[in-house]
C-alpha positions as MATLAB code, in Angstrom:
seq = 'MVGAARAPRLLDEVRRVLRVKHYSLRTEHAYVGWIRRFILANGKLHPRDMGAAEVEAFLSALAVQGGVSPNTQSQALSALLFLYREVLAVELPWLDGVVRAKRPQRVPTVLSREETVRLLAHMDGRPWLLASLLYGTGMRLMEALRLRVKDVDFDRREITVRDGKGGKDRHTMLPGTLIDPMRREIERATQMHALDLAEGFGAVWLPHALARKYPRAAREAGWQYVFPSTKRTRDPRDGTERRHHFDDAMLSRALKRACRQAGILKPVSAHTLRHSFATHLLEAGQDIRTVQELLGHKDVATTQIYTHVLNRGGLGVVSPLDRG';
ca = [
      -3.464   -3.759   46.172;
      -3.501   -7.532   45.654;
      -5.755   -8.651   42.817;
      -6.277   -5.144   41.434;
      -6.215   -4.890   37.627;
      -3.167   -3.109   36.329;
      -3.853   -0.233   33.946;
      -2.728   -1.094   30.397;
       0.472    0.462   29.138;
      -0.108    3.409   26.838;
       1.166    1.824   23.621;
      -0.800   -1.361   24.318;
      -3.918    0.762   24.722;
      -3.129    2.552   21.448;
      -2.937   -0.831   19.706;
      -6.198   -1.953   21.279;
      -8.115    1.136   20.136;
      -6.620    0.922   16.639;
      -7.809   -2.670   16.346;
     -11.263   -1.851   17.702;
     -11.553    0.789   14.985;
     -10.288   -1.677   12.343;
      -7.136    0.170   11.310;
      -4.744   -1.868    9.175;
      -1.714   -3.540   10.716;
       0.591   -1.268    8.693;
      -1.150    1.822   10.064;
      -0.906    0.378   13.568;
       2.853   -0.103   13.256;
       3.287    3.405   11.837;
       1.140    5.125   14.492;
       2.751    3.284   17.391;
       6.184    4.151   15.999;
       5.378    7.877   15.776;
       3.862    7.964   19.253;
       6.936    6.248   20.667;
       9.207    8.775   18.900;
       7.121   11.651   20.267;
       7.436   10.361   23.832;
      11.178    9.747   23.543;
      11.736   13.188   21.990;
      10.185   14.713   25.109;
      12.217   12.872   27.711;
       9.671   10.053   28.157;
       7.009   12.377   29.529;
       3.516   10.919   29.440;
       1.438   12.546   26.668;
      -1.170   13.566   29.279;
       1.477   15.875   30.694;
       2.071   17.442   27.291;
      -0.118   19.219   24.775;
      -0.287   21.336   21.664;
       3.055   23.077   22.281;
       4.959   19.793   22.397;
       3.091   18.382   19.397;
       3.816   21.499   17.333;
       7.493   21.462   18.325;
       7.819   17.768   17.443;
       6.169   18.145   14.036;
       8.142   21.278   13.227;
      11.395   19.523   14.116;
      10.524   16.740   11.689;
      10.271   19.292    8.892;
      13.166   21.589    9.854;
      15.782   19.256   11.320;
      14.506   15.957    9.944;
      13.734   17.173    6.431;
      10.823   14.753    6.124;
       8.320   14.818    3.281;
       4.850   16.372    3.679;
       3.288   12.897    3.636;
       5.555   11.706    6.442;
       4.788   14.775    8.545;
       1.076   14.310    7.877;
       1.255   10.693    9.027;
       3.006   11.731   12.250;
       0.300   14.360   12.849;
      -2.453   11.785   12.257;
      -0.820    9.415   14.749;
      -0.629   12.070   17.465;
      -4.174   13.287   16.834;
      -5.362    9.686   17.143;
      -3.482    9.346   20.426;
      -5.027   12.426   21.977;
      -8.545   12.175   20.563;
      -9.216    8.447   20.538;
      -7.013    7.115   23.339;
      -6.623    9.963   25.840;
      -9.953   11.682   25.009;
      -8.156   15.041   24.831;
      -9.057   17.509   22.075;
      -6.005   19.462   20.959;
      -6.459   23.062   19.804;
      -5.803   23.970   16.178;
      -2.097   23.409   15.502;
      -1.391   26.563   13.517;
       2.185   26.882   14.768;
       3.517   23.840   12.939;
       6.237   24.481   10.359;
       4.967   22.588    7.346;
       7.260   20.363    5.308;
       7.620   21.661    1.764;
       6.059   19.535   -0.966;
       8.636   19.133   -3.753;
       7.388   19.433   -7.319;
       8.499   16.123   -8.794;
       7.370   14.140  -11.799;
       7.055   10.347  -11.505;
       9.777    8.000  -12.688;
       8.534    6.145  -15.772;
      10.121    3.267  -17.644;
      10.092    3.182  -21.427;
       8.392    0.231  -23.077;
      11.772   -1.261  -23.949;
      12.999   -0.844  -20.364;
       9.847   -2.498  -19.037;
      10.390   -5.506  -21.292;
      14.023   -5.782  -20.178;
      13.079   -5.481  -16.522;
      10.445   -8.219  -16.655;
      12.760  -10.457  -18.695;
      15.146  -10.547  -15.724;
      12.443  -11.639  -13.279;
      10.760  -14.982  -12.722;
       8.354  -16.798  -10.449;
       5.916  -14.934   -8.244;
       7.899  -11.650   -8.299;
       7.640  -11.677  -12.111;
       3.897  -12.323  -11.989;
       3.329   -9.582   -9.420;
       5.450   -7.071  -11.334;
       3.663   -7.981  -14.562;
       0.299   -7.590  -12.850;
       1.212   -4.136  -11.510;
       2.353   -2.979  -14.945;
      -0.509   -4.684  -16.771;
      -3.336   -3.445  -14.539;
      -2.134   -0.233  -12.873;
      -2.899   -1.563   -9.407;
      -1.097   -0.270   -6.341;
       1.260   -2.734   -4.652;
      -0.954   -3.504   -1.655;
      -4.029   -3.793   -3.877;
      -2.288   -6.600   -5.764;
      -0.947   -8.305   -2.653;
      -4.380   -8.241   -1.000;
      -6.174   -9.512   -4.110;
      -8.651  -12.293   -3.289;
      -9.361  -15.307   -5.495;
     -13.036  -14.367   -5.932;
     -12.114  -10.977   -7.424;
     -10.364  -12.391  -10.489;
     -12.860  -12.933  -13.307;
     -11.267  -14.939  -16.129;
     -14.383  -14.954  -18.323;
     -14.671  -11.164  -18.330;
     -10.880  -10.726  -18.163;
     -11.442   -8.345  -15.287;
     -10.093   -7.757  -11.790;
     -12.125   -6.123   -9.039;
      -9.990   -4.006   -6.729;
     -11.601   -3.949   -3.298;
     -11.204   -1.211   -0.720;
      -8.658    0.777   -2.705;
      -7.355    4.189   -1.722;
     -10.208    6.167   -0.205;
     -12.099    2.940    0.546;
     -13.374    2.656   -3.032;
     -13.853   -0.427   -5.220;
     -13.068   -0.345   -8.932;
     -12.498   -2.589  -11.941;
      -9.385   -2.978  -14.051;
      -8.429   -5.302  -16.884;
      -6.848   -8.736  -16.589;
      -4.162   -8.858  -19.324;
      -4.616  -11.823  -21.645;
      -0.948  -12.778  -21.348;
      -1.401  -13.239  -17.599;
      -4.488  -15.468  -17.708;
      -2.610  -18.780  -17.643;
      -0.029  -17.655  -15.038;
      -2.851  -16.308  -12.846;
      -4.792  -19.571  -13.196;
      -1.710  -21.483  -12.040;
      -1.164  -19.076   -9.134;
      -4.764  -19.435   -7.987;
      -4.522  -23.228   -8.286;
      -1.403  -23.075   -6.114;
      -3.192  -20.876   -3.561;
      -6.174  -23.245   -3.524;
      -3.916  -26.240   -2.890;
      -2.185  -24.438   -0.022;
      -5.585  -23.556    1.419;
      -6.752  -27.186    1.229;
      -3.614  -28.245    3.084;
      -4.222  -25.610    5.764;
      -7.811  -26.809    6.223;
      -6.633  -30.413    6.556;
      -4.259  -29.305    9.320;
      -6.979  -27.423   11.204;
      -6.206  -23.921    9.921;
      -7.224  -22.074    6.743;
      -9.079  -19.018    8.088;
      -7.789  -15.969    6.224;
      -7.974  -12.495    7.742;
     -11.093  -10.577    6.738;
     -11.379   -6.774    6.977;
     -13.645   -4.879    9.339;
     -16.901   -6.592   10.275;
     -16.946   -9.116    7.418;
     -15.789  -11.901    9.737;
     -18.870  -11.355   11.903;
     -21.244  -10.805    9.003;
     -20.014  -13.871    7.093;
     -18.641  -16.248    9.756;
     -17.826  -19.002    7.230;
     -16.230  -16.782    4.592;
     -12.733  -16.842    6.122;
     -12.402  -20.560    5.320;
     -13.877  -20.375    1.825;
     -11.509  -20.706   -1.130;
     -12.810  -17.552   -2.821;
     -11.733  -15.313    0.051;
      -8.132  -16.543    0.114;
      -5.288  -14.381   -1.130;
      -4.181  -14.974   -4.733;
      -0.592  -14.506   -3.505;
      -0.442  -16.216   -0.104;
       2.695  -16.436    1.983;
       4.665  -19.662    1.785;
       4.222  -20.243    5.519;
       1.707  -19.550    8.256;
       2.433  -17.024   10.994;
       0.634  -15.776   14.082;
      -1.433  -12.659   13.537;
      -0.267  -10.041   16.092;
      -3.812   -8.666   16.284;
      -5.423  -11.757   17.782;
      -2.750  -14.460   17.936;
      -4.459  -16.625   15.308;
      -2.138  -18.697   13.161;
      -2.997  -17.995    9.554;
      -1.479  -17.470    6.125;
      -0.780  -13.830    5.285;
      -0.115  -12.497    1.783;
       3.195  -12.408   -0.083;
       5.867  -10.181    1.476;
       6.278   -6.918   -0.429;
       9.954   -6.766    0.593;
      10.657   -9.825   -1.566;
       9.232   -8.046   -4.606;
      11.293   -4.947   -3.837;
      14.488   -6.989   -3.715;
      13.589   -8.769   -6.955;
      12.975   -5.437   -8.724;
      16.321   -4.032   -7.601;
      18.122   -7.168   -8.744;
      16.356   -7.123  -12.121;
      17.203   -3.423  -12.642;
      20.841   -4.130  -11.994;
      20.886   -7.095  -14.382;
      18.973   -5.161  -17.064;
      21.267   -2.146  -16.809;
      18.436    0.201  -15.831;
      19.818    3.154  -13.880;
      16.496    4.758  -12.940;
      15.218    4.261   -9.372;
      12.508    1.632   -9.814;
       9.898    0.590   -7.262;
       6.589   -1.237   -7.498;
       4.879    2.142   -7.948;
       7.072    2.873  -10.986;
       5.214    0.078  -12.784;
       1.898    1.815  -12.042;
       3.307    5.099  -13.374;
       4.504    3.301  -16.505;
       1.079    1.665  -17.001;
      -0.651    5.058  -17.042;
       1.933    6.768  -19.236;
       2.018    3.993  -21.823;
      -1.787    3.951  -22.087;
      -1.828    7.703  -22.707;
       0.986    7.337  -25.254;
      -1.175    4.812  -27.083;
      -4.001    7.363  -27.318;
      -6.206    6.081  -24.509;
      -8.693    8.591  -23.113;
      -7.397   10.215  -19.913;
     -10.705    9.715  -18.086;
     -10.561    5.990  -18.737;
      -7.025    5.905  -17.353;
      -8.261    7.863  -14.334;
     -10.928    5.215  -13.665;
      -8.469    2.357  -14.068;
      -6.038    3.976  -11.624;
      -8.748    4.849   -9.117;
      -7.825    8.536   -9.057;
     -10.347   10.894   -7.493;
     -10.137   13.386  -10.352;
      -8.534   13.876  -13.764;
      -6.124   16.492  -12.400;
      -4.231   13.757  -10.547;
      -3.955   11.672  -13.715;
      -2.712   14.602  -15.811;
       0.732   14.343  -14.223;
       1.416   11.483  -16.655;
       0.949   13.675  -19.716;
       4.479   15.052  -19.203;
       6.116   12.166  -21.054;
       3.889   11.373  -24.012;
       6.842   10.081  -26.009;
       8.079   13.605  -26.803;
      10.105   14.704  -23.796;
       9.318   17.571  -21.471;
       5.682   18.766  -21.504;
       5.004   16.803  -24.703;
       6.626   19.512  -26.824;
       8.661   18.680  -29.919;
      12.114   20.291  -29.789;
      12.855   22.805  -32.586;
      16.040   20.807  -33.255;
      13.861   17.885  -34.354;
      11.647   19.894  -36.696;
      14.249   20.058  -39.452;
];
């Protein structure tokens, strides 16, 4: 029929609903990817023509044939539940036939103090500052990348972490050794923002309904990222040209290069610096509940995993060989 509106493609509709519900862009990419894999795994059948049996088979195959982690399987399940509940308005029955991925009992990789010093010594520029901030504050990678200028308090030597895991805010320390580098980074971000404003841009992305509640905030200096990208790009959510935050892949590459140069053989990621922050505080005698608050853990039990390396090897026990 001429002039009739064409129904949106399924994945486009998934993206639309995700954005209406204010899901992050990373979650959007992950959910769309899992939904696409689910459709392809079932011969491109439309999800309306499938149901619980196909979902269970897909998730079980991820665990059995794919060998994925429990977190990966859980993310795939969340994506498919979102598809059926929020997009197709179909309530799936309880999926009790799914073969669950086994959760391995692993302890976190932790750098020694000497290794941390060597690692940071082989880094420079913004990657060095970010890595130092992760180790010096215990923040998660995305918490640091999404840090806003207004949330760095130099007078109190404090950083406010907004919308952390579980949607919670918290405070952590601003290391004294990073005050001057952070001042320079914020000055750099402010200069970039002024240039963007002069060129008719400068509106940073704001989460959820903040853009509607504070219509002028997106252009204010305090709301800008501390670590902005070096160039503007178009936001896939609304097509607006704006400056995103620093690319986490660049930090990952810098960490790998520094490990190689420092002769560190352990697998090191941004999260390793957070693990090292917690372990080194506990080694220094810091109260575990304080460390829990700084990390933003829900309970002390989560933080206790770091007590396994309190400078005395496995389980903090002194070997009889060392007792003399």
